[in-house]
C-alpha positions as CSV (number, residue, x, y, z in Angstrom):
1,M,-22.9,-28.0,-40.6
2,A,-22.7,-29.2,-37.8
3,T,-23.0,-33.4,-37.2
4,P,-25.6,-35.2,-34.8
5,L,-22.6,-35.6,-32.3
6,E,-21.0,-31.6,-32.7
7,Q,-24.7,-30.5,-32.9
8,A,-25.1,-32.5,-28.9
9,L,-21.8,-31.9,-27.5
10,A,-22.3,-28.5,-28.1
11,T,-25.9,-28.8,-26.5
12,V,-24.8,-30.6,-23.2
13,V,-22.0,-28.5,-22.5
14,S,-25.0,-25.0,-24.1
15,T,-27.3,-26.6,-21.4
16,F,-25.7,-26.5,-19.0
17,R,-23.9,-23.6,-19.0
18,K,-28.0,-21.6,-18.8
19,Y,-28.5,-23.6,-15.6
20,A,-25.4,-23.0,-14.3
21,E,-26.0,-18.3,-15.1
22,L,-29.5,-19.0,-14.1
23,S,-27.7,-20.3,-10.0
24,G,-24.7,-17.7,-9.9
25,G,-22.3,-18.6,-12.2
26,K,-20.9,-19.7,-15.4
27,H,-19.5,-22.7,-13.2
28,G,-21.4,-24.7,-11.0
29,L,-25.3,-25.7,-10.8
30,C,-27.3,-25.2,-7.2
31,Q,-29.3,-27.8,-6.5
32,A,-32.2,-24.8,-7.3
33,G,-30.3,-25.2,-11.0
34,L,-30.1,-28.5,-10.9
35,K,-33.4,-29.3,-10.8
36,E,-34.9,-26.4,-12.9
37,L,-32.7,-27.8,-14.8
38,L,-33.8,-31.7,-14.1
39,Q,-37.7,-30.3,-14.7
40,K,-37.3,-28.2,-17.6
41,E,-35.1,-30.2,-19.6
42,L,-35.5,-34.6,-18.9
43,P,-39.5,-34.0,-17.8
44,T,-40.4,-37.2,-18.6
45,W,-37.0,-39.1,-16.7
46,T,-36.7,-37.4,-13.2
47,P,-40.9,-37.0,-11.7
48,L,-38.6,-36.6,-8.5
49,R,-40.2,-35.0,-5.5
50,E,-39.2,-32.3,-3.4
51,C,-36.8,-34.6,-0.7
52,D,-35.6,-36.1,-4.0
53,Y,-33.9,-33.0,-5.3
54,S,-31.2,-33.3,-2.7
55,A,-30.5,-37.1,-2.0
56,F,-30.0,-36.8,-6.0
57,M,-27.5,-33.5,-5.5
58,S,-25.7,-35.5,-2.7
59,V,-25.3,-38.3,-5.5
60,L,-23.8,-35.9,-7.9
61,D,-21.6,-33.6,-5.7
62,T,-19.0,-36.3,-5.3
63,D,-16.0,-32.8,-4.2
64,K,-19.5,-31.6,-1.8
65,D,-18.4,-28.4,-2.6
66,C,-23.3,-27.7,-2.8
67,K,-23.3,-27.7,-6.2
68,V,-22.5,-29.7,-9.5
69,D,-19.6,-28.7,-11.4
70,F,-19.4,-29.2,-15.4
71,V,-17.9,-32.6,-14.6
72,E,-20.5,-34.1,-11.9
73,Y,-22.6,-32.6,-14.6
74,V,-21.4,-34.6,-17.1
75,R,-20.6,-37.8,-15.1
76,S,-24.7,-37.9,-14.4
77,L,-25.1,-37.8,-18.4
78,A,-22.9,-41.1,-19.3
79,C,-23.9,-42.5,-16.3
80,L,-27.5,-41.8,-18.4
81,C,-26.6,-42.4,-21.1
82,T,-24.9,-46.6,-20.2
83,F,-28.2,-46.9,-18.5
84,C,-30.0,-46.7,-21.9
85,H,-28.1,-47.6,-23.7
86,D,-28.0,-51.1,-21.7
87,Y,-31.7,-51.1,-20.8
88,F,-32.1,-50.4,-25.0
89,K,-28.7,-52.7,-26.3
90,D,-31.3,-55.8,-26.7
91,V,-33.7,-53.5,-29.0
92,T,-33.3,-53.5,-33.0
93,P,-32.7,-50.7,-33.9
94,V,-35.4,-48.3,-36.1
95,T,-33.8,-47.0,-38.8
96,P,-34.3,-43.6,-40.6
97,V,-36.9,-43.5,-43.5
98,T,-35.9,-41.6,-46.1
99,P,-37.5,-40.4,-49.8
100,C,-36.2,-42.8,-52.9
101,S,-34.3,-40.3,-55.1
102,Q,-36.1,-40.0,-58.3
C-alpha cells in the first residue's frame, strides 16, 4: 500500500498529465488547461477573474513559451505549500483520532 506522500506525488503527476492532455499534449498546460485545472482541482483557492488567469499564466510561464510545463507547475505547487505552511505554522495540529483496539 502506498504511503500518503507517495499518493500525493502520484496525484500531483497524474493531475498535471490529465490537464496537459486536455491542452493537447503531455508536456504543458495552455492557458485554458491551466484555468480548467485551477477551477476544478482548487475551486476554493482560486476565485480568479478572467483577466487574472492571463496574469497568473504569465507568472507561472517563466520560459515564456505560452504553456506551463511540469517544472513550472511544480514550482507553483511548492509556493502554495510554502504559503500554507507559513500560514498554519502557529496553529496546533489536529491529531487524527484512532479507535482503541480491544
